[in-house]
N, C-alpha and C positions, 0 to 999 in steps of 0.2 A: 502495500500500499503505501507505503513511505517513497518508492520509487517512482511510481505512478504521482504522487504529489511534487515531487522534483519536477517532474517532467513537464507536468501541468502549469505549475508557478512559474517555472523559466521561460516557458513557452509563450504564456499570456504577457509577461512582463516585458520578454523581448519584442513579442509582434506590437505591443502595443509603446514601445519607444523607439517613436519617430526621432532620427537624426542621429542615429550611432550609440556606441556604447555609453557615454558621459549622461546622455538622457534616461538610460535604461534602469542607471543606478540607483535612482529614489525608487521606481517600480520593484527592484529587486529589495529594494529595503522593504519597503510593504508588504511583499510575499514573506518574505524571510523572520523579519522580526514580528511585523503587527499581524498578519495573518497566522501564518504556520507555527512563531515563535522559537524560532529554530537556534536563532542567536538574540542578544540583547544590543538594543541600540550603539552601546559603547563594542562590543564584538563587532559587529558591523563594521563601525567606524574605522576599528585597528587594521580590519579585512582589507578595506579600503584604502588604507595609509599605505599599509605594506604593498598590496595589490600596484597601487600606482608607481610604488619605487622600483617596480620590474618593470623589463621591456613587454612589449604587447598590448593587447587589447584588453582593456580593463573588464569588460563585460566575461569573455571569456575566462580570464583568471578569475573574477568572483564567481562563477557560477562551478568552476571545479573545486577551489576552495571548499565553498559551502556544500557542496554535492558531497568530498570527500567527507566533512567535518559530519556529517546528517548521515552518509550511508558508505562510508569507504571508497574502494577503488571506484565498486561500480557506480555507487550513487553520481560521485566525479565523471564518470564518462554519460551515466544520462544526463547531467545536467548539462554538459558540453554539447552533447545532442540536441537537445532541447535550447539551446542558444543557437547555434547553428544550422542547425537541418531547415525551422521551417523559413526563416528568411534566404536561405539558398534556393529553395523550390521558389519561394513567392518572386524570389528577385529574377531568376531564368525564366520563369511563365510572364512576369509582367513587365518587362523591360520592353519587348518591341511595343506594345500598348502605350505603355509611358514615352518611348521614343515617336510614337505616332501623334500622340498628343502634347508634346512636349511645351508647344507654342499658347496652349490653350489659356486663356485669361482665369477660367474657374480651377483647372489646375497652378495655377500660377498662385491665386488668390489662396488656396486650401493650405498651399507651402507658406506662404506669408503669413498665414491665420494661426496657423499652428507652432510657429516661432516664439512668439511671447508666452504661452505655455509651457515649452521647453526651457527657456530661461527661469521662468517662476520656478518649476520642478526642481533645476539644479541650485537656486538661491534657497529651496526650503530645506534642499537636503545640507546645504553648507551652513544654514542657519544651527541644525541638528546637531551637525557632526562640531560647529565651533564650542560648543558647550564643552569638549573634550581634548579638542584641540589647545584650548588657551586655559587651561587651568595647569595651576602649579602641581608638583610632583604628591603633594600631599594632599589636592584636592579639595582645599576648603579657601584656599584664597587664588586671584586671577593673578599669572605670573605676567612678568613685562619680557621676558626673554621670548616665549613664543609668537608674542605680537611683533616682536623686533625680527624674527626671523622670518616672518610672514611677509612683511614688509621689505625686507632687504628681497627676498624669494621674486616679490611682484617686482621689484626695482630691476632685478639682475635679468629677468626673462621677458619682460614687457619693454622696458628701454635701454636694454645694455646688449639685449639681442645674447644671452650668455644660454647655453643650453640646459634646459629645467634640469638634467640628468648632474649638473654639479651642484645643484641646488639642493637636490635631494639628497646627494654623498656629502655635503658639508651638514644638514641636516639629519643625516643619521650620528654624523660624528660629534656636532654639536648637544647632541640627544646623550648621546651615551655618557659625554662627559659633564653637562651640565644640567640636564632635566632625569637623574638615577631619582 
């Protein structure tokens, strides 16, 4: 039963996550934390943080980890199939239709209409995750260092064009030394 729940939850979230991996994250969180209660918000946030520190698409990394946590290696495989298979099939089937109607104003309007919703979903996820990202090690007081790290990362990546991998590596080192 849990394998079927994994398949359904990741298929549903992936199919509703218009815009790629990052847009599915709030949907995954809803399935994993709120609906099935396989993880807490904190555990999901930690998995998301570690997943973003690794190369590759975040959706598949999260699915594999959560599937493994819930049902071992078979669970990881089921979750990965649920993430990849439906969209791959849909892409193959619909690519010719979308190509035929790519200039249609209704299609263009639909795409423009969903973009603010994706933004809000990502903002809600960021807001929820901020509770864990900006607390001190003791968990009682907000620490200045995580805010400074976040600001430095934003400036490095957005304004200086430095590869985000360097910021992630730096954050891991700073965390190991100063945020224990």
